[in-house]
All heavy atoms as an XYZ file, in Angstrom:
916
protein
N     -19.301     14.514    -45.538
C     -18.682     13.455    -44.750
C     -18.708     13.861    -43.275
O     -18.250     14.921    -42.891
C     -17.234     13.244    -45.230
C     -16.484     12.222    -44.425
S     -14.878     11.836    -45.117
C     -13.890     13.181    -44.499
N     -19.256     12.988    -42.440
C     -19.362     13.270    -41.016
C     -18.050     12.927    -40.317
O     -17.446     11.890    -40.593
C     -20.495     12.446    -40.409
O     -20.678     12.810    -39.077
N     -17.615     13.808    -39.455
C     -16.384     13.555    -38.704
C     -16.465     14.198    -37.333
O     -17.371     14.964    -37.041
C     -15.158     14.039    -39.481
C     -15.129     15.522    -39.805
C     -13.878     15.893    -40.593
O     -12.825     15.349    -40.360
N     -14.021     16.822    -41.518
N     -15.476     13.870    -36.498
C     -15.419     14.396    -35.140
C     -14.195     15.293    -35.005
O     -13.097     14.912    -35.413
C     -15.323     13.238    -34.125
O     -16.462     12.391    -34.295
C     -15.289     13.750    -32.707
N     -14.400     16.469    -34.436
C     -13.313     17.417    -34.187
C     -13.244     17.637    -32.685
O     -14.261     17.908    -32.037
C     -13.571     18.768    -34.905
C     -12.427     19.737    -34.650
C     -13.791     18.560    -36.395
N     -12.042     17.494    -32.104
C     -11.865     17.671    -30.659
C     -10.907     18.837    -30.433
O      -9.802     18.860    -30.983
C     -11.327     16.384    -30.001
C     -11.243     16.558    -28.497
C     -12.196     15.184    -30.353
N     -11.351     19.785    -29.625
C     -10.561     20.984    -29.346
C     -10.338     21.135    -27.846
O     -11.167     20.718    -27.038
C     -11.288     22.236    -29.855
C     -11.617     22.320    -31.340
C     -12.474     23.550    -31.612
C     -10.352     22.362    -32.173
N      -9.244     21.777    -27.511
C      -8.982     22.196    -26.131
C      -9.306     23.687    -26.100
O      -8.730     24.469    -26.851
C      -7.516     21.953    -25.766
C      -7.199     22.321    -24.328
C      -5.810     21.849    -23.955
C      -5.442     22.191    -22.535
N      -6.198     21.474    -21.537
N     -10.253     24.050    -25.243
C     -10.721     25.438    -25.189
C     -10.632     25.933    -23.749
O     -11.165     25.311    -22.830
C     -12.183     25.549    -25.697
C     -12.642     26.998    -25.688
C     -12.313     24.957    -27.095
N      -9.943     27.053    -23.551
C      -9.779     27.632    -22.218
C     -11.091     28.202    -21.709
O     -11.473     29.318    -22.065
N     -11.788     27.430    -20.875
C     -13.071     27.858    -20.304
C     -12.966     27.822    -18.786
O     -12.569     26.802    -18.224
C     -14.191     26.917    -20.757
C     -14.389     26.855    -22.260
S     -15.588     25.596    -22.754
C     -14.654     24.088    -22.446
N     -13.335     28.929    -18.139
C     -13.201     28.991    -16.683
C     -14.536     29.131    -15.957
O     -14.576     29.057    -14.736
C     -12.292     30.150    -16.299
O     -12.831     31.358    -16.811
N     -15.626     29.316    -16.721
C     -16.924     29.498    -16.064
C     -18.053     29.092    -17.004
O     -17.819     28.786    -18.177
C     -17.109     30.952    -15.636
S     -17.204     32.099    -17.033
N     -19.269     29.130    -16.494
C     -20.422     28.767    -17.318
C     -20.666     29.783    -18.431
O     -21.242     29.452    -19.463
C     -21.676     28.614    -16.441
C     -21.658     27.374    -15.572
C     -21.517     26.095    -16.385
O     -22.186     25.891    -17.390
N     -20.614     25.220    -15.952
N     -20.214     31.013    -18.244
C     -20.323     32.022    -19.299
C     -19.480     31.629    -20.503
O     -19.896     31.801    -21.659
N     -18.298     31.085    -20.233
C     -17.421     30.600    -21.309
C     -18.096     29.451    -22.052
O     -18.094     29.392    -23.285
C     -16.093     30.107    -20.748
S     -15.128     31.356    -19.874
N     -18.686     28.536    -21.295
C     -19.385     27.395    -21.889
C     -20.530     27.907    -22.760
O     -20.744     27.415    -23.872
C     -19.910     26.444    -20.786
C     -20.808     25.364    -21.373
C     -18.748     25.822    -20.029
N     -21.255     28.900    -22.267
C     -22.372     29.477    -23.022
C     -21.924     30.096    -24.328
O     -22.607     29.960    -25.354
N     -20.776     30.763    -24.324
C     -20.262     31.387    -25.547
C     -19.935     30.323    -26.594
O     -20.288     30.462    -27.772
C     -19.023     32.225    -25.223
N     -19.268     29.251    -26.165
C     -18.919     28.168    -27.089
C     -20.199     27.481    -27.576
O     -20.350     27.192    -28.768
C     -17.957     27.156    -26.414
C     -17.710     25.956    -27.311
C     -16.644     27.844    -26.047
N     -21.129     27.250    -26.668
C     -22.409     26.638    -27.003
C     -23.142     27.464    -28.070
O     -23.677     26.916    -29.037
C     -23.246     26.527    -25.732
C     -24.506     25.730    -25.915
O     -24.672     25.007    -26.885
N     -25.416     25.852    -24.966
N     -23.146     28.761    -27.899
C     -23.850     29.671    -28.806
C     -23.278     29.605    -30.225
O     -24.024     29.450    -31.190
C     -23.772     31.099    -28.248
C     -24.637     32.109    -28.928
C     -24.723     33.449    -28.173
N     -23.462     33.934    -27.604
C     -23.114     33.831    -26.318
N     -23.931     33.260    -25.454
N     -21.968     34.294    -25.889
N     -21.943     29.678    -30.364
C     -21.353     29.694    -31.713
C     -21.481     28.335    -32.409
O     -21.704     28.270    -33.622
C     -19.875     30.175    -31.724
C     -19.786     31.619    -31.256
C     -18.971     29.274    -30.918
N     -21.356     27.250    -31.635
C     -21.485     25.923    -32.242
C     -22.943     25.631    -32.619
O     -23.205     24.955    -33.618
C     -20.955     24.837    -31.306
C     -19.440     24.820    -31.121
C     -19.037     23.761    -30.095
C     -18.717     24.568    -32.442
N     -23.877     26.146    -31.849
C     -25.301     25.964    -32.148
C     -25.707     26.633    -33.451
O     -26.641     26.191    -34.123
N     -25.012     27.686    -33.844
C     -25.315     28.414    -35.079
C     -24.543     27.880    -36.284
O     -24.860     28.220    -37.417
C     -24.967     29.898    -34.904
C     -25.828     30.616    -33.898
C     -25.367     32.058    -33.766
C     -26.152     32.799    -32.709
N     -25.681     34.190    -32.533
N     -23.520     27.065    -36.043
C     -22.640     26.607    -37.121
C     -23.314     25.550    -37.996
O     -23.896     24.596    -37.484
C     -21.334     26.046    -36.535
C     -20.316     25.707    -37.558
S     -18.767     25.199    -36.774
C     -17.827     24.804    -38.231
N     -23.221     25.731    -39.302
C     -23.802     24.775    -40.246
C     -23.026     23.465    -40.249
O     -21.800     23.467    -40.126
C     -23.794     25.366    -41.667
C     -24.885     26.373    -41.905
C     -24.958     26.788    -43.362
O     -24.816     25.919    -44.244
O     -25.152     27.991    -43.591
N     -23.745     22.370    -40.369
C     -23.118     21.057    -40.456
C     -22.904     20.365    -39.119
O     -22.622     19.174    -39.076
N     -23.071     21.090    -38.032
C     -22.869     20.489    -36.707
C     -24.089     19.633    -36.360
O     -25.216     20.117    -36.329
C     -22.649     21.577    -35.621
C     -22.600     20.948    -34.238
C     -21.377     22.350    -35.906
N     -23.848     18.342    -36.119
C     -24.912     17.424    -35.732
C     -25.054     17.368    -34.211
O     -26.152     17.327    -33.678
C     -24.628     16.023    -36.284
C     -24.636     15.968    -37.797
C     -24.091     14.672    -38.356
O     -23.771     13.745    -37.569
O     -23.949     14.585    -39.585
N     -23.906     17.354    -33.522
C     -23.919     17.342    -32.054
C     -22.576     17.843    -31.545
O     -21.589     17.844    -32.275
C     -24.184     15.934    -31.513
O     -23.113     15.079    -31.846
N     -22.572     18.268    -30.282
C     -21.312     18.675    -29.657
C     -21.414     18.489    -28.153
O     -22.505     18.455    -27.587
C     -20.920     20.123    -30.011
C     -21.946     21.164    -29.650
C     -21.958     21.760    -28.400
C     -22.892     21.566    -30.577
C     -22.893     22.727    -28.078
C     -23.838     22.523    -30.261
C     -23.839     23.114    -29.016
N     -20.254     18.306    -27.536
C     -20.176     18.116    -26.089
C     -19.138     19.090    -25.554
O     -18.041     19.197    -26.109
C     -19.777     16.678    -25.756
C     -19.684     16.457    -24.256
O     -20.710     16.616    -23.575
O     -18.583     16.142    -23.772
N     -19.480     19.790    -24.488
C     -18.564     20.752    -23.873
C     -18.270     20.272    -22.455
O     -19.173     20.158    -21.636
C     -19.172     22.173    -23.855
C     -19.520     22.606    -25.281
C     -18.221     23.152    -23.175
C     -20.318     23.900    -25.370
N     -16.998     19.994    -22.174
C     -16.566     19.527    -20.855
C     -15.686     20.609    -20.235
O     -14.506     20.732    -20.576
C     -15.802     18.213    -20.996
C     -15.437     17.591    -19.658
O     -15.381     18.322    -18.644
O     -15.179     16.376    -19.638
N     -16.261     21.398    -19.330
C     -15.516     22.517    -18.736
C     -14.374     22.008    -17.851
O     -13.313     22.628    -17.787
C     -16.455     23.461    -17.946
C     -15.698     24.729    -17.517
C     -17.078     22.758    -16.766
C     -16.578     25.808    -16.921
N     -14.573     20.861    -17.187
C     -13.545     20.332    -16.293
C     -12.272     19.992    -17.069
O     -11.173     20.340    -16.643
C     -14.076     19.097    -15.566
C     -13.149     18.553    -14.521
C     -13.769     17.369    -13.794
C     -12.797     16.787    -12.789
N     -13.346     15.588    -12.152
N     -12.427     19.303    -18.197
C     -11.259     18.930    -19.012
C     -10.915     20.016    -20.029
O      -9.916     19.901    -20.723
C     -11.522     17.615    -19.743
C     -11.543     16.416    -18.832
C     -11.558     15.111    -19.606
O     -10.879     15.024    -20.647
O     -12.240     14.183    -19.165
N     -11.779     21.039    -20.138
C     -11.635     22.101    -21.136
C     -11.577     21.499    -22.539
O     -10.734     21.839    -23.364
C     -10.420     22.989    -20.837
C     -10.554     23.668    -19.496
C      -9.617     24.835    -19.310
O      -8.792     25.148    -20.159
N      -9.746     25.507    -18.193
N     -12.515     20.578    -22.771
C     -12.548     19.809    -24.003
C     -13.880     20.022    -24.709
O     -14.941     19.920    -24.091
C     -12.364     18.326    -23.653
C     -12.295     17.377    -24.809
C     -12.020     15.972    -24.286
C     -11.803     14.975    -25.378
N     -11.500     13.637    -24.835
N     -13.809     20.303    -26.016
C     -15.012     20.479    -26.829
C     -14.948     19.455    -27.955
O     -13.975     19.423    -28.715
C     -15.104     21.912    -27.398
C     -16.303     22.055    -28.321
C     -15.170     22.933    -26.267
N     -15.980     18.609    -28.050
C     -16.051     17.586    -29.086
C     -17.220     17.921    -29.996
O     -18.360     18.057    -29.528
C     -16.262     16.188    -28.458
O     -15.232     15.972    -27.485
C     -16.204     15.097    -29.500
N     -16.938     18.070    -31.291
C     -17.961     18.439    -32.268
C     -18.078     17.326    -33.300
O     -17.070     16.880    -33.851
C     -17.588     19.768    -32.976
C     -18.676     20.168    -33.964
C     -17.346     20.877    -31.966
N     -19.319     16.889    -33.561
C     -19.562     15.854    -34.568
C     -20.472     16.422    -35.635
O     -21.424     17.141    -35.332
C     -20.214     14.622    -33.933
C     -19.326     13.924    -32.940
C     -19.989     12.730    -32.305
C     -19.057     12.122    -31.265
N     -19.639     10.977    -30.577
N     -20.162     16.078    -36.884
C     -21.023     16.519    -37.968
C     -20.275     16.630    -39.277
O     -19.110     16.232    -39.399
N     -20.954     17.193    -40.270
C     -20.371     17.402    -41.585
C     -19.651     18.755    -41.566
O     -20.159     19.759    -42.086
C     -21.482     17.364    -42.647
C     -20.930     17.390    -44.050
O     -19.751     17.104    -44.274
N     -21.771     17.756    -45.003
N     -18.496     18.774    -40.891
C     -17.749     20.010    -40.660
C     -16.265     19.802    -40.963
O     -15.768     18.680    -40.894
C     -17.893     20.490    -39.195
C     -19.309     20.934    -38.902
C     -17.484     19.399    -38.220
N     -15.598     20.876    -41.284
C     -14.144     20.851    -41.481
C     -13.479     21.259    -40.168
O     -13.932     22.214    -39.510
C     -13.728     21.827    -42.593
C     -14.188     21.398    -43.969
C     -13.559     20.090    -44.404
O     -12.366     19.855    -44.130
O     -14.287     19.272    -45.016
N     -12.414     20.555    -39.763
C     -11.734     20.899    -38.505
C     -11.329     22.372    -38.411
O     -11.527     23.004    -37.368
C     -10.508     19.985    -38.500
C     -10.920     18.817    -39.329
C     -11.820     19.370    -40.392
N     -10.801     22.918    -39.482
C     -10.353     24.321    -39.457
C     -11.535     25.272    -39.262
O     -11.425     26.276    -38.547
C      -9.586     24.673    -40.740
C      -8.976     26.064    -40.729
C      -7.966     26.304    -39.593
O      -7.335     25.349    -39.114
O      -7.818     27.477    -39.179
N     -12.684     24.957    -39.857
C     -13.878     25.803    -39.704
C     -14.370     25.773    -38.251
O     -14.747     26.815    -37.696
C     -14.980     25.330    -40.652
N     -14.349     24.593    -37.624
C     -14.752     24.480    -36.214
C     -13.783     25.276    -35.353
O     -14.185     26.031    -34.459
C     -14.807     22.999    -35.771
C     -15.112     22.906    -34.271
C     -15.837     22.233    -36.573
N     -12.487     25.117    -35.630
C     -11.447     25.835    -34.883
C     -11.683     27.350    -34.962
O     -11.676     28.050    -33.948
C     -10.064     25.468    -35.435
C      -8.923     26.119    -34.708
C      -8.341     25.495    -33.608
C      -8.432     27.357    -35.103
C      -7.289     26.090    -32.934
C      -7.385     27.958    -34.429
C      -6.808     27.327    -33.340
N     -11.900     27.851    -36.175
C     -12.102     29.295    -36.364
C     -13.375     29.781    -35.673
O     -13.385     30.848    -35.061
C     -12.167     29.629    -37.870
C     -10.848     29.456    -38.598
C      -9.745     30.358    -38.043
O      -9.985     31.495    -37.639
N      -8.525     29.843    -38.030
N     -14.428     28.994    -35.754
C     -15.704     29.378    -35.132
C     -15.563     29.478    -33.616
O     -16.002     30.459    -33.009
C     -16.807     28.358    -35.496
O     -16.962     28.359    -36.916
C     -18.115     28.704    -34.839
N     -14.929     28.477    -33.004
C     -14.761     28.498    -31.543
C     -13.796     29.621    -31.148
O     -13.988     30.273    -30.119
C     -14.294     27.115    -31.033
C     -13.968     27.183    -29.546
C     -15.363     26.061    -31.286
N     -12.777     29.878    -31.954
C     -11.813     30.954    -31.662
C     -12.490     32.319    -31.603
O     -12.023     33.213    -30.890
C     -10.709     30.977    -32.721
O      -9.931     29.807    -32.629
N     -13.585     32.486    -32.336
C     -14.305     33.767    -32.348
C     -14.858     34.137    -30.967
O     -15.186     35.294    -30.716
C     -15.458     33.721    -33.358
C     -14.997     33.750    -34.789
C     -16.180     33.673    -35.735
C     -15.704     33.618    -37.173
N     -16.832     33.444    -38.120
N     -14.956     33.166    -30.065
C     -15.447     33.454    -28.712
C     -14.411     34.230    -27.903
O     -14.721     34.761    -26.844
C     -15.779     32.153    -27.958
O     -14.578     31.383    -27.814
C     -16.841     31.342    -28.677
N     -13.156     34.242    -28.378
C     -12.088     34.901    -27.640
C     -11.393     33.972    -26.654
O     -10.451     34.369    -25.968
N     -11.848     32.733    -26.590
C     -11.227     31.741    -25.690
C     -10.008     31.134    -26.371
O     -10.006     30.912    -27.572
C     -12.222     30.620    -25.337
C     -13.549     31.114    -24.793
C     -13.366     31.911    -23.537
C     -14.634     32.637    -23.146
N     -14.369     33.814    -22.349
N      -8.994     30.836    -25.582
C      -7.796     30.196    -26.119
C      -8.198     28.819    -26.654
O      -8.746     27.993    -25.919
C      -6.722     30.061    -25.035
C      -5.432     29.479    -25.546
C      -4.368     29.434    -24.464
C      -3.095     28.806    -25.025
N      -2.056     28.701    -24.011
N      -7.919     28.584    -27.931
C      -8.370     27.365    -28.594
C      -7.204     26.672    -29.284
O      -6.374     27.314    -29.920
C      -9.449     27.698    -29.655
O     -10.491     28.450    -29.031
C     -10.032     26.454    -30.282
N      -7.141     25.351    -29.152
C      -6.141     24.549    -29.862
C      -6.736     23.178    -30.133
O      -7.740     22.796    -29.530
C      -4.853     24.420    -29.034
O      -5.124     23.779    -27.804
N      -6.118     22.444    -31.046
C      -6.581     21.078    -31.317
C      -6.183     20.196    -30.145
O      -5.107     20.350    -29.572
C      -5.976     20.541    -32.616
C      -6.559     21.224    -33.839
C      -5.851     22.211    -34.512
C      -7.819     20.874    -34.306
C      -6.391     22.837    -35.624
C      -8.372     21.501    -35.410
C      -7.656     22.485    -36.074
O      -8.188     23.102    -37.165
N      -7.067     19.270    -29.786
C      -6.790     18.336    -28.695
C      -5.675     17.402    -29.140
O      -5.750     16.802    -30.209
C      -8.052     17.535    -28.369
C      -7.934     16.776    -27.093
C      -7.531     15.487    -26.951
C      -8.198     17.254    -25.781
N      -7.539     15.130    -25.629
C      -7.945     16.186    -24.885
C      -8.621     18.473    -25.264
C      -8.117     16.313    -23.513
C      -8.794     18.588    -23.909
C      -8.536     17.519    -23.039
N      -4.603     17.253    -28.340
C      -3.492     16.378    -28.746
C      -3.946     14.915    -28.785
O      -4.466     14.403    -27.804
C      -2.430     16.595    -27.676
C      -3.069     17.398    -26.597
C      -4.378     17.912    -27.081
N      -3.737     14.265    -29.916
C      -4.195     12.890    -30.113
C      -3.418     11.927    -29.232
O      -3.993     11.070    -28.578
C      -4.067     12.486    -31.600
C      -4.457     11.028    -31.790
C      -4.922     13.381    -32.455
N      -2.076     12.056    -29.144
C      -1.262     11.122    -28.357
C      -1.628     11.162    -26.881
O      -1.774     10.135    -26.260
C       0.240     11.425    -28.488
C       0.794     11.179    -29.866
C       0.712     12.408    -30.756
O       0.502     13.512    -30.240
O       0.854     12.256    -31.983
N      -1.762     12.341    -26.314
C      -2.006     12.434    -24.875
C      -3.397     11.953    -24.514
O      -3.657     11.589    -23.384
C      -1.791     13.859    -24.375
O      -2.794     14.713    -24.876
N      -4.310     11.897    -25.470
C      -5.655     11.394    -25.178
C      -5.630      9.881    -25.011
O      -6.286      9.347    -24.138
C      -6.595     11.776    -26.321
C      -8.024     11.366    -26.066
C      -8.961     11.797    -27.173
O      -8.508     12.407    -28.147
O     -10.152     11.493    -27.058
N      -4.830      9.177    -25.809
C      -4.792      7.718    -25.758
C      -3.863      7.212    -24.648
O      -4.185      6.254    -23.975
C      -4.337      7.164    -27.104
N      -2.721      7.841    -24.441
C      -1.720      7.346    -23.506
C      -2.174      7.356    -22.043
O      -1.987      6.369    -21.361
C      -0.411      8.124    -23.657
C       0.312      7.768    -24.951
C       1.568      8.579    -25.136
O       2.021      9.221    -24.170
O       2.111      8.578    -26.248
N      -2.778      8.434    -21.522
C      -3.151      8.394    -20.111
C      -4.115      7.258    -19.787
O      -4.045      6.664    -18.740
C      -3.820      9.748    -19.871
C      -3.232     10.642    -20.891
C      -2.982      9.756    -22.086
N      -5.014      6.919    -20.699
C      -5.945      5.821    -20.436
C      -5.187      4.517    -20.288
O      -5.466      3.740    -19.402
C      -6.964      5.711    -21.577
C      -7.941      6.870    -21.620
C      -8.896      6.740    -22.768
C      -9.820      7.955    -22.854
N     -10.685      7.890    -24.024
N      -4.199      4.286    -21.150
C      -3.413      3.053    -21.076
C      -2.595      3.018    -19.785
O      -2.478      1.984    -19.149
C      -2.494      2.949    -22.290
N      -2.058      4.143    -19.381
C      -1.259      4.199    -18.159
C      -2.145      4.125    -16.914
O      -1.742      3.600    -15.903
C      -0.447      5.500    -18.119
C       0.664      5.542    -19.153
C       1.385      6.879    -19.147
O       1.106      7.702    -18.253
O       2.211      7.093    -20.029
N      -3.344      4.643    -16.996
C      -4.221      4.680    -15.824
C      -4.625      3.279    -15.389
O      -4.737      3.009    -14.208
C      -5.464      5.517    -16.112
N      -4.832      2.379    -16.345
C      -5.265      1.032    -15.977
C      -4.231      0.302    -15.129
O      -4.566     -0.212    -14.081
C      -5.620      0.236    -17.233
C      -6.878      0.770    -17.896
C      -7.175      0.082    -19.212
O      -6.533     -0.949    -19.501
O      -8.037      0.583    -19.940
N      -2.936      0.248    -15.527
C      -1.966     -0.439    -14.667
C      -1.844      0.214    -13.291
O      -1.694     -0.468    -12.309
C      -0.651     -0.338    -15.439
C      -1.068     -0.180    -16.861
C      -2.361      0.592    -16.810
N      -1.928      1.541    -13.226
C      -1.835      2.210    -11.933
C      -2.982      1.774    -11.038
O      -2.799      1.557     -9.862
C      -1.852      3.740    -12.120
C      -0.574      4.282    -12.696
C      -0.626      5.778    -12.846
C       0.639      6.305    -13.493
N       0.560      7.725    -13.765
N      -4.173      1.626    -11.603
C      -5.314      1.194    -10.810
C      -5.076     -0.211    -10.271
O      -5.409     -0.499     -9.136
C      -6.588      1.230    -11.651
N      -4.469     -1.075    -11.090
C      -4.178     -2.423    -10.632
C      -3.172     -2.401     -9.488
O      -3.320     -3.123     -8.525
C      -3.632     -3.271    -11.784
C      -4.674     -3.565    -12.847
C      -4.092     -4.259    -14.050
O      -2.936     -4.723    -13.972
O      -4.775     -4.325    -15.070
N      -2.163     -1.551     -9.583
C      -1.149     -1.457     -8.535
C      -1.798     -1.002     -7.237
O      -1.523     -1.542     -6.181
C      -0.012     -0.487     -8.956
C       0.917     -0.224     -7.799
C       0.759     -1.068    -10.128
N      -2.710     -0.045     -7.320
C      -3.396      0.443     -6.132
C      -4.201     -0.689     -5.516
O      -4.192     -0.883     -4.312
C      -4.306      1.647     -6.483
C      -5.196      2.008     -5.316
C      -3.446      2.829     -6.881
N      -4.870     -1.491     -6.340
C      -5.654     -2.605     -5.821
C      -4.763     -3.605     -5.105
O      -5.103     -4.085     -4.041
C      -6.388     -3.317     -6.965
O      -7.280     -2.424     -7.559
N      -3.606     -3.909     -5.703
C      -2.678     -4.849     -5.078
C      -2.176     -4.298     -3.751
O      -2.093     -5.007     -2.766
C      -1.499     -5.140     -6.008
C      -1.900     -5.954     -7.226
C      -0.786     -6.061     -8.241
O       0.353     -5.631     -7.954
O      -1.046     -6.566     -9.332
N      -1.887     -3.005     -3.709
C      -1.412     -2.385     -2.480
C      -2.485     -2.463     -1.409
O      -2.201     -2.789     -0.263
C      -1.024     -0.911     -2.740
O      -0.071     -0.891     -3.792
C      -0.439     -0.278     -1.514
N      -3.728     -2.205     -1.766
C      -4.817     -2.289     -0.794
C      -4.945     -3.711     -0.266
O      -5.146     -3.915      0.914
C      -6.147     -1.863     -1.431
C      -6.203     -0.368     -1.653
O      -5.395      0.379     -1.110
N      -7.143      0.073     -2.469
N      -4.811     -4.687     -1.129
C      -4.921     -6.073     -0.703
C      -3.802     -6.407      0.276
O      -4.026     -7.035      1.297
C      -4.846     -7.020     -1.917
O      -5.870     -6.629     -2.832
C      -5.053     -8.451     -1.520
N      -2.579     -5.968     -0.025
C      -1.459     -6.214      0.882
C      -1.699     -5.543      2.228
O      -1.449     -6.128      3.279
C      -0.156     -5.692      0.267
C       0.315     -6.500     -0.934
C       1.462     -5.831     -1.662
O       1.986     -4.816     -1.162
O       1.828     -6.313     -2.731
N      -2.218     -4.345      2.201
C      -2.483     -3.629      3.446
C      -3.555     -4.360      4.251
O      -3.437     -4.501      5.470
C      -2.930     -2.199      3.148
N      -4.589     -4.851      3.576
C      -5.638     -5.587      4.277
C      -5.065     -6.873      4.867
O      -5.388     -7.247      5.985
C      -6.772     -5.925      3.306
C      -7.565     -4.700      2.878
C      -8.530     -5.005      1.742
O      -8.638     -6.172      1.326
O      -9.159     -4.055      1.270
N      -4.185     -7.525      4.121
C      -3.562     -8.759      4.607
C      -2.738     -8.472      5.847
O      -2.826     -9.189      6.840
C      -2.667     -9.379      3.506
O      -3.476     -9.576      2.352
C      -2.071    -10.690      3.959
N      -1.958     -7.408      5.816
C      -1.129     -7.057      6.971
C      -1.999     -6.734      8.179
O      -1.694     -7.123      9.292
C      -0.221     -5.871      6.626
C       0.884     -6.251      5.664
C       1.734     -5.062      5.298
C       2.802     -5.442      4.279
N       3.537     -4.305      3.790
N      -3.112     -6.034      7.937
C      -4.016     -5.697      9.029
C      -4.608     -6.969      9.617
O      -4.680     -7.129     10.834
C      -5.160     -4.787      8.519
O      -4.572     -3.642      7.919
C      -6.075     -4.365      9.644
N      -5.001     -7.893      8.759
C      -5.552     -9.162      9.237
C      -4.513     -9.936     10.011
O      -4.791    -10.476     11.082
C      -6.049    -10.006      8.040
O      -6.957     -9.208      7.281
C      -6.745    -11.264      8.495
N      -3.281     -9.979      9.502
C      -2.206    -10.677     10.201
C      -1.954    -10.050     11.564
O      -1.755    -10.748     12.548
C      -0.921    -10.653      9.369
C      -0.982    -11.535      8.142
C       0.237    -11.358      7.246
O       1.144    -10.568      7.606
O       0.286    -12.000      6.201
N      -1.989     -8.731     11.628
C      -1.757     -8.051     12.900
C      -2.847     -8.417     13.894
O      -2.574     -8.648     15.064
C      -1.710     -6.542     12.683
N      -4.080     -8.522     13.422
C      -5.179     -8.888     14.321
C      -5.009    -10.314     14.809
O      -5.229    -10.609     15.963
C      -6.518     -8.731     13.591
C      -6.909     -7.298     13.350
C      -8.222     -7.209     12.616
C      -8.589     -5.749     12.315
N      -9.811     -5.658     11.516
N      -4.599    -11.209     13.917
C      -4.400    -12.607     14.293
C      -3.271    -12.709     15.306
O      -3.377    -13.410     16.297
C      -4.106    -13.470     13.042
C      -3.681    -14.868     13.437
C      -5.329    -13.508     12.147
N      -2.174    -11.974     15.083
C      -1.051    -12.001     16.009
C      -1.434    -11.430     17.368
O      -0.916    -11.850     18.389
C       0.136    -11.201     15.442
C       0.750    -11.907     14.234
O       0.502    -13.116     14.067
O       1.463    -11.229     13.467
N      -2.353    -10.482     17.386
C      -2.727     -9.833     18.643
C      -3.536    -10.767     19.541
O      -3.443    -10.704     20.748
C      -3.523     -8.570     18.363
N      -4.301    -11.661     18.983
C      -5.159    -12.542     19.780
C      -4.363    -13.440     20.733
O      -4.706    -13.522     21.895
C      -6.053    -13.370     18.856
C      -7.149    -12.554     18.228
C      -8.025    -13.394     17.327
C      -9.071    -12.530     16.650
N      -9.883    -13.314     15.723
N      -3.290    -14.106     20.289
C      -2.562    -14.957     21.236
C      -1.992    -14.165     22.412
O      -1.934    -14.672     23.522
C      -1.444    -15.562     20.393
C      -1.969    -15.542     19.000
C      -2.830    -14.309     18.926
N      -1.601    -12.911     22.193
C      -1.068    -12.112     23.286
C      -2.144    -11.822     24.327
O      -1.877    -11.776     25.512
C      -0.505    -10.788     22.759
C       0.729    -11.018     21.900
O       1.340    -12.093     22.015
O       1.064    -10.111     21.108
N      -3.370    -11.630     23.891
C      -4.449    -11.282     24.794
C      -4.869    -12.510     25.604
O      -5.084    -12.422     26.802
C      -5.659    -10.717     24.003
C      -6.848    -10.503     24.923
C      -5.268     -9.424     23.333
N      -4.961    -13.651     24.970
C      -5.424    -14.852     25.657
C      -4.535    -15.255     26.839
O      -5.049    -15.524     27.901
C      -5.571    -16.006     24.658
C      -6.725    -15.768     23.696
C      -6.795    -16.805     22.598
O      -6.047    -17.809     22.658
O      -7.589    -16.616     21.668
N      -3.205    -15.273     26.721
C      -2.389    -15.636     27.876
C      -2.559    -14.656     29.034
O      -2.564    -15.060     30.185
C      -0.961    -15.600     27.343
C      -1.093    -15.837     25.884
C      -2.401    -15.215     25.517
N      -2.733    -13.366     28.733
C      -2.919    -12.390     29.802
C      -4.205    -12.678     30.555
O      -4.269    -12.584     31.771
C      -2.930    -10.967     29.231
C      -1.574    -10.520     28.723
C      -1.625     -9.138     28.131
C      -0.274     -8.764     27.545
N      -0.310     -7.489     26.847
N      -5.262    -13.055     29.810
C      -6.518    -13.390     30.461
C      -6.337    -14.649     31.318
O      -6.855    -14.738     32.416
C      -7.621    -13.614     29.415
C      -8.085    -12.380     28.648
C      -9.082    -12.785     27.557
C      -8.738    -11.368     29.578
N      -5.601    -15.592     30.790
C      -5.364    -16.827     31.538
C      -4.599    -16.531     32.827
O      -4.904    -17.075     33.881
C      -4.601    -17.829     30.673
N      -3.599    -15.644     32.736
C      -2.833    -15.269     33.930
C      -3.725    -14.565     34.935
O      -3.644    -14.815     36.140
C      -1.670    -14.342     33.542
C      -0.577    -15.032     32.762
C       0.464    -14.054     32.251
O       0.490    -12.896     32.715
O       1.248    -14.452     31.379
N      -4.611    -13.707     34.468
C      -5.505    -12.982     35.366
C      -6.446    -13.947     36.079
O      -6.725    -13.796     37.263
C      -6.303    -11.948     34.591
N      -6.926    -14.962     35.365
C      -7.816    -15.941     35.977
C      -7.047    -16.789     36.996
O      -7.578    -17.193     38.017
C      -8.405    -16.844     34.881
C      -9.372    -16.121     33.981
C      -9.816    -16.969     32.801
O      -9.467    -18.153     32.715
O     -10.520    -16.414     31.931
N      -5.782    -17.056     36.739
C      -4.984    -17.896     37.612
C      -4.654    -17.162     38.912
O      -4.725    -17.760     39.983
C      -3.667    -18.285     36.905
O      -3.989    -18.814     35.640
C      -2.900    -19.283     37.704
N      -4.348    -15.893     38.846
C      -3.950    -15.145     40.034
C      -5.018    -15.100     41.099
O      -4.738    -15.374     42.261
C      -3.487    -13.735     39.651
C      -2.158    -13.725     38.937
C      -1.721    -12.331     38.588
C      -0.421    -12.358     37.829
N       0.012    -11.053     37.372
N      -6.304    -14.818     40.788
C      -7.280    -14.778     41.870
C      -7.444    -16.148     42.547
O      -7.699    -16.220     43.734
C      -8.576    -14.352     41.169
C      -8.130    -13.653     39.941
C      -6.850    -14.283     39.558
N      -7.309    -17.259     41.814
C      -7.456    -18.549     42.462
C      -6.284    -18.841     43.390
O      -6.433    -19.565     44.341
C      -7.622    -19.682     41.456
O      -7.141    -19.399     40.204
N      -5.124    -18.245     43.147
C      -3.975    -18.468     44.013
C      -4.129    -17.692     45.314
O      -3.582    -18.055     46.328
C      -2.684    -18.045     43.321
C      -2.304    -18.957     42.168
C      -1.088    -18.458     41.399
O      -0.627    -17.350     41.625
N      -0.574    -19.272     40.512
N      -4.885    -16.603     45.273
C      -4.991    -15.753     46.457
C      -5.865    -16.314     47.498
O      -6.611    -17.113     47.615
C      -5.490    -14.334     46.086
C      -5.735    -13.515     47.331
C      -4.545    -13.682     45.153
């Protein structure tokens, strides 16, 4: 039975990635795997048991744990509303900037009119 196992693995350099890559490449039943050093996330797909994948990756000496299922789903749901709020804030800021520019024009025009009027009076 094919399944996906996701682990959190403490990797700080490409050497760490290479060690995990090496052990997973030799493991029976592994069809594919992805190593994300930035998120310290290892995703393994294939006809494998989660505990066997865990033990194999642990042999590298890297701190290994199962990826928390709840925290993987929740940040994505929370990230979308935050992005919308940022968009709304940007729109409000652009509106205020536009309003400020519109308000500034009437102030400039009367000054120009006064300047044109003064030389004709002289």
